[in-house]
MIDOSE-1310 file (N, C-alpha, C; in nm, 2 decimals, decimal comma, always signed):
residues 86
dltw	-0,84/-0,52/-2,11/-0,75/-0,40/-2,17/-0,67/-0,34/-2,05; -0,59/-0,42/-1,99/-0,52/-0,36/-1,87/-0,37/-0,39/-1,91; -0,29/-0,29/-1,85/-0,14/-0,29/-1,88/-0,09/-0,28/-1,74; +0,04/-0,33/-1,73/+0,12/-0,31/-1,61/+0,26/-0,26/-1,63
sldd	+0,31/-0,19/-1,52/+0,46/-0,15/-1,54/+0,49/-0,15/-1,39; +0,64/-0,17/-1,39/+0,70/-0,17/-1,26/+0,82/-0,06/-1,25; +0,82/+0,03/-1,19/+0,94/+0,13/-1,18/+1,05/+0,10/-1,11; +1,15/+0,17/-1,10/+1,27/+0,14/-1,02/+1,26/+0,14/-0,87
agtl	+1,15/+0,21/-0,82/+1,12/+0,22/-0,69/+1,02/+0,10/-0,64; +0,99/+0,02/-0,73/+0,92/-0,11/-0,70/+0,77/-0,07/-0,69; +0,72/+0,03/-0,78/+0,57/+0,04/-0,77/+0,54/-0,02/-0,89; +0,43/-0,10/-0,88/+0,36/-0,19/-0,99/+0,23/-0,11/-1,01
tisg	+0,21/-0,06/-1,14/+0,09/+0,03/-1,17/+0,01/-0,06/-1,26; -0,12/-0,08/-1,23/-0,21/-0,15/-1,32/-0,30/-0,04/-1,38; -0,31/-0,03/-1,51/-0,40/+0,07/-1,57/-0,48/+0,01/-1,68; -0,58/+0,10/-1,72/-0,65/+0,05/-1,84/-0,80/+0,06/-1,79
tggm	-0,89/-0,01/-1,87/-1,02/-0,03/-1,84/-1,06/-0,18/-1,84; -1,14/-0,21/-1,76/-1,20/-0,34/-1,74/-1,16/-0,43/-1,62; -1,16/-0,56/-1,62/-1,13/-0,64/-1,52/-1,01/-0,71/-1,54; -0,95/-0,75/-1,43/-0,82/-0,83/-1,43/-0,86/-0,98/-1,43
dnyd	-0,78/-1,05/-1,51/-0,81/-1,20/-1,52/-0,78/-1,25/-1,37; -0,83/-1,38/-1,36/-0,81/-1,46/-1,24/-0,69/-1,54/-1,27; -0,60/-1,55/-1,16/-0,48/-1,64/-1,18/-0,48/-1,75/-1,08; -0,37/-1,83/-1,08/-0,35/-1,93/-0,99/-0,18/-1,92/-0,98
yqyn	-0,13/-1,98/-0,88/+0,01/-1,98/-0,86/+0,08/-2,09/-0,91; +0,02/-2,18/-1,00/+0,10/-2,28/-1,05/+0,10/-2,26/-1,21; -0,01/-2,26/-1,27/-0,03/-2,28/-1,41/-0,07/-2,15/-1,49; -0,13/-2,08/-1,42/-0,17/-1,93/-1,50/-0,13/-1,83/-1,40
tspw	-0,01/-1,79/-1,39/+0,03/-1,69/-1,28/+0,01/-1,55/-1,36; +0,02/-1,45/-1,27/+0,00/-1,31/-1,33/+0,12/-1,26/-1,42; +0,10/-1,17/-1,50/+0,20/-1,13/-1,60/+0,32/-1,08/-1,52; +0,31/-1,03/-1,39/+0,42/-0,97/-1,31/+0,48/-1,07/-1,22
ysvk	+0,44/-1,20/-1,23/+0,48/-1,31/-1,13/+0,63/-1,32/-1,12; +0,70/-1,31/-1,24/+0,84/-1,32/-1,25/+0,92/-1,21/-1,17; +0,87/-1,09/-1,15/+0,93/-0,98/-1,07/+0,86/-0,95/-0,94; +0,78/-1,06/-0,89/+0,70/-1,02/-0,76/+0,80/-0,98/-0,65
ssvk	+0,92/-1,03/-0,64/+1,01/-0,99/-0,53/+1,05/-0,85/-0,54; +1,03/-0,78/-0,64/+1,07/-0,64/-0,66/+0,96/-0,54/-0,63; +0,84/-0,62/-0,62/+0,71/-0,51/-0,59/+0,71/-0,47/-0,44; +0,70/-0,34/-0,43/+0,69/-0,29/-0,31/+0,56/-0,22/-0,28
tvki	+0,51/-0,15/-0,38/+0,37/-0,07/-0,37/+0,30/-0,13/-0,50; +0,16/-0,14/-0,48/+0,07/-0,16/-0,59/-0,02/-0,04/-0,60; -0,02/+0,00/-0,72/-0,14/+0,11/-0,75/-0,22/+0,06/-0,87; -0,34/+0,05/-0,82/-0,45/+0,02/-0,92/-0,54/+0,15/-0,96
esgv	-0,51/+0,19/-1,10/-0,57/+0,31/-1,13/-0,70/+0,30/-1,17; -0,77/+0,41/-1,18/-0,92/+0,42/-1,21/-0,94/+0,36/-1,35; -1,04/+0,28/-1,35/-1,08/+0,22/-1,48/-1,07/+0,08/-1,47; -0,98/+0,02/-1,38/-0,98/-0,12/-1,34/-1,09/-0,15/-1,26
tnig	-1,17/-0,26/-1,29/-1,29/-0,28/-1,22/-1,28/-0,40/-1,11; -1,18/-0,48/-1,12/-1,16/-0,58/-1,02/-1,02/-0,63/-1,01; -0,98/-0,69/-0,89/-0,85/-0,76/-0,88/-0,87/-0,92/-0,88; -0,80/-0,97/-0,97/-0,82/-1,11/-1,00/-0,76/-1,20/-0,87
staf	-0,80/-1,32/-0,87/-0,76/-1,42/-0,78/-0,61/-1,46/-0,78; -0,55/-1,45/-0,68/-0,40/-1,47/-0,65/-0,33/-1,37/-0,75; -0,38/-1,25/-0,77/-0,31/-1,16/-0,86/-0,18/-1,11/-0,80; -0,16/-1,11/-0,67/-0,04/-1,06/-0,61/+0,02/-1,17/-0,52
yncs	-0,01/-1,30/-0,54/+0,02/-1,40/-0,46/+0,19/-1,39/-0,43; +0,23/-1,40/-0,32/+0,37/-1,42/-0,27/+0,45/-1,30/-0,30; +0,38/-1,18/-0,32/+0,47/-1,07/-0,34/+0,52/-1,03/-0,21; +0,62/-1,10/-0,13/+0,66/-1,09/+0,00/+0,72/-0,95/+0,04
nlas	+0,75/-0,85/-0,05/+0,80/-0,73/-0,04/+0,69/-0,62/-0,04; +0,56/-0,65/-0,08/+0,46/-0,57/-0,10/+0,41/-0,52/+0,04; +0,43/-0,38/+0,06/+0,41/-0,31/+0,18/+0,28/-0,22/+0,17; +0,25/-0,17/+0,06/+0,12/-0,08/+0,05/+0,06/-0,09/-0,07
idis	-0,08/-0,06/-0,08/-0,16/-0,08/-0,20/-0,26/+0,05/-0,21; -0,26/+0,10/-0,33/-0,35/+0,21/-0,35/-0,45/+0,17/-0,46; -0,58/+0,14/-0,41/-0,68/+0,08/-0,50/-0,79/+0,21/-0,54; -0,80/+0,21/-0,66/-0,90/+0,31/-0,71/-1,04/+0,27/-0,68
nsvt	-1,12/+0,36/-0,66/-1,27/+0,33/-0,61/-1,35/+0,26/-0,74; -1,28/+0,26/-0,85/-1,36/+0,19/-0,97/-1,34/+0,03/-0,95; -1,25/+0,00/-0,86/-1,25/-0,15/-0,82/-1,37/-0,19/-0,73; -1,46/-0,28/-0,78/-1,57/-0,34/-0,70/-1,56/-0,47/-0,65
sigt	-1,46/-0,55/-0,68/-1,44/-0,68/-0,63/-1,30/-0,71/-0,62; -1,27/-0,81/-0,51/-1,12/-0,84/-0,51/-1,14/-1,00/-0,49; -1,07/-1,08/-0,59/-1,07/-1,22/-0,59/-0,99/-1,29/-0,48; -1,05/-1,41/-0,47/-0,99/-1,50/-0,37/-0,84/-1,50/-0,37
aafc	-0,78/-1,49/-0,25/-0,64/-1,48/-0,22/-0,56/-1,40/-0,29; -0,62/-1,28/-0,34/-0,54/-1,19/-0,41/-0,42/-1,14/-0,35; -0,42/-1,14/-0,23/-0,30/-1,08/-0,15/-0,24/-1,18/-0,07; -0,26/-1,31/-0,10/-0,21/-1,42/-0,02/-0,05/-1,43/-0,02
scss	-0,01/-1,46/+0,10/+0,14/-1,46/+0,14/+0,21/-1,34/+0,10; +0,15/-1,23/+0,12/+0,21/-1,09/+0,11/+0,25/-1,05/+0,25; +0,36/-1,11/+0,30/+0,40/-1,11/+0,44/+0,46/-0,95/+0,49; +0,49/-0,88/+0,39/+0,52/-0,73/+0,44/+0,40/-0,62/+0,43
lt	+0,29/-0,68/+0,39/+0,16/-0,61/+0,39/+0,10/-0,59/+0,52; +0,08/-0,45/+0,56/+0,02/-0,44/+0,70/-0,12/-0,41/+0,70
């Protein structure tokens, strides 16, 4: 039961309760994949329990992440090819 929104400043917010699906970069991309170049910040709110595999794959402008302590696991390659992430 997760939802996402992207504001004009480039903040992608994931909210709701439960786990994020696992994705891949070819056939089962994340719901925000089409706007990935606009994502500058990711905020994972309280209630989200995991970050799915390749969830933020190739978000090349992603520079910062705020992950709630309700997240207990991060999937394989969740932030792969996020070249602006320090």
